[in-house]
N, C-alpha and C positions, 0 to 999 in steps of 0.2 A: 343362807337364810335371807329372805327378802327384806329389803329396807322399807321403812315406813315414811315415804316421801315421794318426791317427783324428780325426774331427770329433765333438765332443761338443756337442750343442745342447740347452740346458735352457730349457723354456718355463715361465715363471712365470705360470700360468693366471690371467687376469683382471687382471694388473698393468699397466695402462695408464699413460701419462705425459702426459696432457693431451688435450683435445678435438681430434678430427680436423677437417679443413676442412669436411667435410660432416656434422658432428655435429648440426647443426640439423635435418637430415632425420630424425634419430632422437631428437630432444628431449634431446640430451646436451651442450648448449653449455657447461655448467659442469663437466663431468666431468673429473676428474684424479685417478685412483686413488692414485698415489704422492704427488702434491703435497698433495691434500686429507687423505689419511691422516696425513701428516707434520704438517700444520698443525693438525689437531684433536687430536693426541695428544702434543704437546710436542716433535715432531721425531723423526726416525728415526736410530738409531745403526747405521750400516752402513759402517764404515771400510774394509772389504775391497772392497765394490762401489765406494766412493768412489775408492779407489786405482786401480781399473780405468777410472774416468771417468764413473760414473753421474751425478755432480753437475754435469757439464759439459753434459748434455743439456737440462736444464730446472731451474729452481729447486726444490729439495726441502729443506725445513727440517731441519737437522741433518746434511745430506749436502753437504759442501763441494765446490765446483767445483775439484777438484784438478788442477793443471797444474805440471809435466808429469805425465801419468798413465801407469801401467804398461800400460794397455790402450788400446783404441780405442772410441770411442762415437759414437752418433748415434741417430736414431729412424726408424721406418718407418711409413708410412701404408698402409692397406688399400684396394685398388682394388675388390675384389669387393663386391657388395651383401651386407649382413648384418653381424652382430657376434657371431657364435657361434664355438665352438671348431672345428667342422667346417670352416666357411668359412675361418677363419684358418689352420688347419694345412694345408688343401689349397692355399691360396695360398703358404704357405711352400714347399710341395713343387713349385710351378710351375704350378698350375691357378688361373686367374682366372675366377670365376663371373660370367657375363654376366647371368644371371637369378637372382633371389633364390628361396629355398625358400618353400613355402607357410606361411602363419601362420593362427592360429585364435583371434583375440582374444575371440570369442563362443563358443568351444567347438567341438567337432567336429560336423559335420553328421550328421543322423539315419542316413543310409546307411552312413557310416563306423562308427558305433557298432553298428548292427545287424549289419554284416558281422563286426566284431570279436567280438561276443557269439556269433554263429553258429559261427564258425571255432574259437573257443577253448572253446566250451561253458560259459562262465562264468556264464551265466544273467542277467547284468546288470552294470552298472557304477555307481559313485558319482562325483560330481564333475562331470566334463565341463565345465570352465571354465578360464579363465586364472587362475592362482593361485600364491601362494607355497607351496612344498612343505611347509615347516614349519607354515604356517597351516592348509592343507587337511587334513593328517593329524590335526591337533588337532581340527578341526571334525568330521571324518568317521571318525576312528579307531574309535569305539565302534560306529557303524553298520556299518563294515567288519567288525569282529569278529563282530557279530551275524548279518550276511547272508552273509559270505564273499565279497562282491563286491569286485573290485579298485577302487582309487581311480585314476581316469584324469583327467589334467589337462594343461594346456600352460602356456606363459609367453609373454613377449614374443619369445622365440626360436622357431625352427621345430623344435618338439619334441613328441613324443607320450610322455608320462611315465606310468608305471604304478607307483603306490605300494602296498605291501602289508606288513602286519605279518608278520614271519617266523614268528610263532606261528600265523598264520591261513593264509597261503599260503607254503609252503616255497620256498626260494630257487630250486631247480631248476624248480618249476612257474612261478614268476615269470619266470624266464629263458625258459621255453617260451612264455609269453604274449607276451613281447617279441619273440621270434623270429617268431611268427605275425604279429604286428602289422607287423614290419619287412618280412617277405617276401611277405605276402599281403594286407595291409590298407592300409598307408601306402605305396601305389605309384601310379604314373602321376601324375595331377594332385595327389595327396595325398602325394607322396614327400617327407616332412619330412626335415630334416637328420639328426635322430637320434630313435630310440626309446630311452628310458632307463628302466632298472629302478631303482626308488627304495625299497629295503627299509628297514623301521624296526622297532623293538622298543619294548616298554613298554606302559603303560596310560594312560588319560586324565589329562592334566596332566603326564605324564612320558614322553611319546614321544620317541624319539631315533633319528635316522637311523643306519644302520650303514654300515660301510665296504664293504659288498658291492654297492654301486652298479655297474651295468654299462651301457655305451653300445653301441647297435647302429646303426652308421652305414651310409650308402649306400656302395657301391663307388665310388671316385673315377672320374669320367667320362672321364679322359684319363690319359696317361702322367705319372708323377710321378718326382721324383728318386730315390725309393726303387726304382722299377722299373729305372731306368737303372743304378743301382748293382748291383742283383741280376743284371742281364745281364752285368756284369763280375765276378761272383762276389765282390763286396765285401760283407762282412757288414753287415746292417742290423738294429740292435737297438732295439726299441720298448719303452720303460719307462713305466709308468703307463697312461694311457688312449690311448696312441698306437695300439695294436692296434685298439681300438674305433673310433677316428676314421677309420681307413683300412680298416675291415672286414678287417683282417689282410693286406691286399694289399701286396706289396713288402717284407715283413718276414721276416727269417730267424730272429729270436728275438723272442718276445713275453713280456714280464715284467709282470704285473699287480701293482700295489702298493696299499696301503691307507692311506698317509699320505705327506706330504712327506718325513718322516724316512726311511721305507723307500725312497722313490724316490731320495733322495740316496745312501743306502748302496748301492743297486743300481747307480747311476751310477758311483760310485767303484770298485766291484768290476769292472764291465765295462770301465771305462777302464784299469784295471790289467791285465786279462787279454786285451784286444783289441790285437793288433799293428797292424792297420789295419782300420778300419770306421767306420760312422756310428752313433753312439749318440744316440738321439732320445728325450729325456725330457720328460714333462709332469708338473709338480708342481701338483696340482689343489686343494690345501687353501686357497690364497689365494682362489680363486673360490668353491668349494663351501661352505667353512666360515665364511668371513668376508665376502666381497663380497655374496653373495646374502643373508646374514643381517644385513647392515648393521652389522657388528662391526668398527669401526675399530681399537680396541685389539687385537683378535685379529689383524687384518691386520698391524698394527705388529709384534706378537710373531712372526708367521710370517716376515715379511721379515727381521727382525733375526736370527732363528734361521738362516735360509738364509745370511745373511752370515757367521755364525760358522762355518759348514761349508764356505764357499768355499775357504779355504786347503787343506782336505783334498782337495777336488776338484782344485785346481791341483797339489798335491803328487803326485797320481796320474798326472799327464800326462807324456808323453814330449816331448822337445824340439820335434818337428815337429807335435805335436797342436794342434788348434785348438778353442778353447772359444767358443761363441756363447750368450749369455744374452739372452732376449727374452720377449715375451708374445704371446698370440693375440688379445686384445681387452682392454677395460677392464671393471672391475666396482667402481665407486666405492662404498665402504661409507658415504660421508657424504651421498650424494644422497637423493632421495626415491623411489628405485626399488630393488626387489630384483633387478632384471635387469641384464644386461650393458650396457656403455656403449661408444659408438663413439669410440675414442681412438687417438692415436698409440701405438706401443709402443716401449719402450726397445730399443736394440741395443748390447750391450756385448760386445766381441770381444777375446780374448787368446790368444796363443801364446807359450810360453816362448822360442822362437827367432824370434818375429815382430817386427813393427814395434810402436812404442809411440806414444802421444800423438797419434794421428791422429783428426781430426774426420771422421766418416763422413757427416755432414750429415743431410739428410732423404731417406731412400730412398723412391722413389715407388711402391713396391709391396713387399709381404711376399715376393714371388717372388724378390727379390734374394738372399734367404737360400738357397733351393734351387739357384739358379744358381751361387752361391759354392761350395756343397757339391759340385756336379757338377764344377766346374772343379778343385777340390782333388784329386779322385780321378781326374782325367783322363777322365771320362765325356764323351760327346758331348752337350752341353747344348742343342743347337740347337732341340729341340722344346719347351724350357722357356721360359716368360716370364721377364722380369727381367734385371737387370744385375749381374754378379758384382762383389764388392768384394774379392776375394781378393788382388789385387795391392796394395791399400791396407793390408793387414794382415800380409802375409807377404813 
């Protein structure tokens, strides 16, 4: 029977909670974003998440294993191959990727580069390697300003990234380059998970990425929980980069944000104004500003800030609303990599009128989340993978 409220799902982008069983396949055996961040920064102060059960999932310095907890907690493992945001969010929505996206550790092949230059008319590119975004713009920023050529690079993830100084290539032109790459270049065997616009500002030694990043994802290859809800005229609100990850598909409202703080404010506002709907929020700063940049103190600060705002989110909820807090992958700021890590992700669930202190165990796929959302709204979830945990929490 459908519930009379909203589901608020908040994805703490990159906030994993320990190496997944197959982490060795990704060279991530020691990864633990939450645990290692806490251990290297003197512990995390997150009393509100602790009250919902975060500390019962795995040891986290400073976060007690509070029993009984107000919420319900467990962890989820990813079945799909990969450790990127697209794969993680698609699996949340009910799609399990049997085949991984293409990767380019040695840079993009000549035919891809030539096609990109021909279709965009950009004359040439710089970079074409797997690199840290902040490092490559520091290395090539001056040449980029001199030539006007975009900086094209990839990472350990399936991405085609285009960096440009906003003073050299205006934002709209950068987005145009990305659209051409997405729709005409990175297709077929080269269909990467995301094409990403990476604008920056400044001069040599003082370059800074701006908040005008934009992701250009593939269309999901199958029906998602978002599609099922739209068929039932249930509002689906994507906050943060959700729109980009699903290429806009299945969303009735698309709200782009420029920071975790803005994403939290939008989540609170939509929770208050939505009688019944699915509010799907991605808070990307954990990943973009701190995980990729190996900034454990910054990660600690962002986590603790989120915790201070959690009571405001809960206060905005109606009795039958359901809050799900999770992550899409790891991005351990203490490891020797600037890339994502293959980790379990936390699953913290709370409803003002729901059950408390339930151990949700180890969910065998992220798709359990989408299945739960579908059941909450009474949608027919048979086409979705996963197992609902709704009866365990409400």
